C-alpha positions as CSV (number, residue, x, y, z in Angstrom):
1,M,57.1,105.5,186.7
2,T,53.5,106.1,187.3
3,K,51.7,109.1,185.6
4,E,51.8,111.0,188.9
5,T,55.5,111.2,189.7
6,R,57.0,112.8,192.9
7,L,60.6,113.7,192.7
8,D,62.7,115.5,195.3
9,G,66.0,117.4,195.0
10,G,67.9,120.3,196.2
11,C,71.2,122.2,196.4
12,L,74.6,120.9,197.5
13,C,74.3,122.1,201.1
14,G,70.6,121.1,201.6
15,H,69.4,124.6,202.4
16,I,67.1,124.7,199.4
17,R,65.1,121.6,198.7
18,F,62.2,121.0,196.4
19,R,59.5,118.5,195.6
20,A,58.2,118.3,192.0
21,T,55.0,116.4,191.3
22,G,53.5,115.3,188.0
23,T,55.3,114.3,184.9
24,P,58.3,116.5,184.0
25,G,58.0,118.2,180.6
26,K,60.5,119.1,177.9
27,P,63.5,117.1,179.2
28,H,66.3,118.7,177.2
29,T,69.9,119.9,177.2
30,C,70.9,123.4,176.4
31,S,74.2,125.0,175.4
32,C,73.2,128.7,175.2
33,H,75.6,131.2,176.7
34,I,73.3,131.9,179.6
35,C,73.1,128.2,180.6
36,Q,76.9,127.9,180.2
37,R,77.5,130.9,182.5
38,H,74.8,129.8,185.0
39,S,76.2,126.3,185.3
40,G,79.9,126.6,184.5
41,A,79.4,123.7,182.1
42,P,79.2,123.5,178.3
43,T,75.7,122.1,178.5
44,L,73.0,122.1,181.1
45,S,70.2,119.5,181.4
46,W,66.6,120.6,182.3
47,V,63.1,119.5,182.8
48,E,60.1,121.8,183.1
49,Y,57.1,121.8,185.6
50,R,54.1,124.0,186.1
51,A,54.9,126.3,188.9
52,D,52.0,124.9,190.9
53,N,53.8,121.5,190.8
54,V,57.0,122.6,192.5
55,A,57.1,123.1,196.3
56,W,60.2,124.6,198.0
57,T,60.5,122.3,201.0
58,G,64.0,123.0,202.6
59,P,64.8,125.3,205.5
60,G,65.9,128.1,203.1
61,G,62.5,128.2,201.4
62,A,62.6,129.4,197.8
63,P,65.9,129.9,196.1
64,S,67.5,133.2,195.3
65,T,67.0,134.4,191.8
66,W,68.8,136.6,189.3
67,R,67.0,138.1,186.3
68,S,68.6,136.5,183.2
69,S,66.2,137.6,180.4
70,D,63.0,139.4,179.7
71,W,61.0,136.3,180.7
72,S,63.0,134.3,183.2
73,S,65.2,134.4,186.3
74,R,67.9,131.9,187.2
75,A,67.5,130.1,190.6
76,F,70.3,129.2,192.9
77,C,71.1,128.6,196.6
78,P,72.2,131.7,198.4
79,R,74.5,129.6,200.7
80,C,76.3,127.2,198.5
81,G,75.6,128.8,195.1
82,S,74.3,125.6,193.5
83,T,72.4,126.0,190.3
84,L,68.8,124.9,190.7
85,G,67.0,126.1,187.6
86,A,65.0,128.9,186.1
87,I,61.8,130.4,187.2
88,D,59.9,131.8,184.2
89,D,57.3,134.6,184.2
90,A,55.0,132.1,182.6
91,P,53.9,129.6,185.1
92,T,56.9,127.4,184.5
93,I,59.8,126.3,186.7
94,A,62.7,124.5,184.9
95,L,64.8,122.4,187.2
96,V,68.3,121.2,186.3
97,T,68.4,117.5,186.4
98,G,71.6,117.3,188.4
99,S,69.7,118.8,191.3
100,F,67.4,115.9,191.6
101,D,68.1,113.2,194.3
102,R,67.7,110.6,191.6
103,P,69.0,112.3,188.4
104,N,69.4,109.0,186.6
105,L,65.7,108.3,186.2
106,R,64.5,107.8,182.6
107,V,61.8,110.4,183.0
108,L,64.6,113.0,183.3
109,A,66.5,111.9,180.2
110,P,66.9,114.6,177.6
111,V,65.1,114.1,174.3
112,S,66.4,117.3,172.5
113,H,69.2,119.8,172.6
114,S,68.9,123.6,172.4
115,Y,71.6,126.0,171.1
116,K,73.7,123.2,169.7
117,G,75.7,125.8,167.7
118,S,76.8,127.5,171.0
119,R,78.5,124.5,172.4
120,P,82.3,124.3,172.3
121,R,83.6,122.6,169.2
122,W,85.1,119.9,171.2
123,W,81.8,119.0,173.0
124,H,80.0,116.1,171.3
125,F,76.9,114.4,172.6
126,D,74.3,111.9,171.5
127,I,70.7,112.4,172.5
128,S,69.2,108.8,172.3
129,T,66.8,106.7,174.1
130,P,68.3,105.6,177.5
131,T,68.7,101.8,177.9
132,S,68.0,101.6,181.6
């Protein structure tokens, strides 16, 4: 990957699409209760971008949002319900890695895990450097 990376992604039905430019920051997984409810999964994988570096490119424009905390709103497609990320009050948009067209890229690989204690006891994971 070059320093200036351009990654595209979107929802399941294609109504909401995005283009993220620059290097994604803070690639991590999270098992907080809000992430669990938002995704329906025990853990959610995220990367962060400055809001200026994310353009909503699909026919649906920007995603729908729901205020999930004092500082952030969860983003989703109003048609298919796909989880897309979180839009923070600070100039940050966190995108879920599963919404990228190429989610297997090394630049999206998590390097840390938040709220490990909130994960189900049966959920085990290993954050390590990817091999490919």
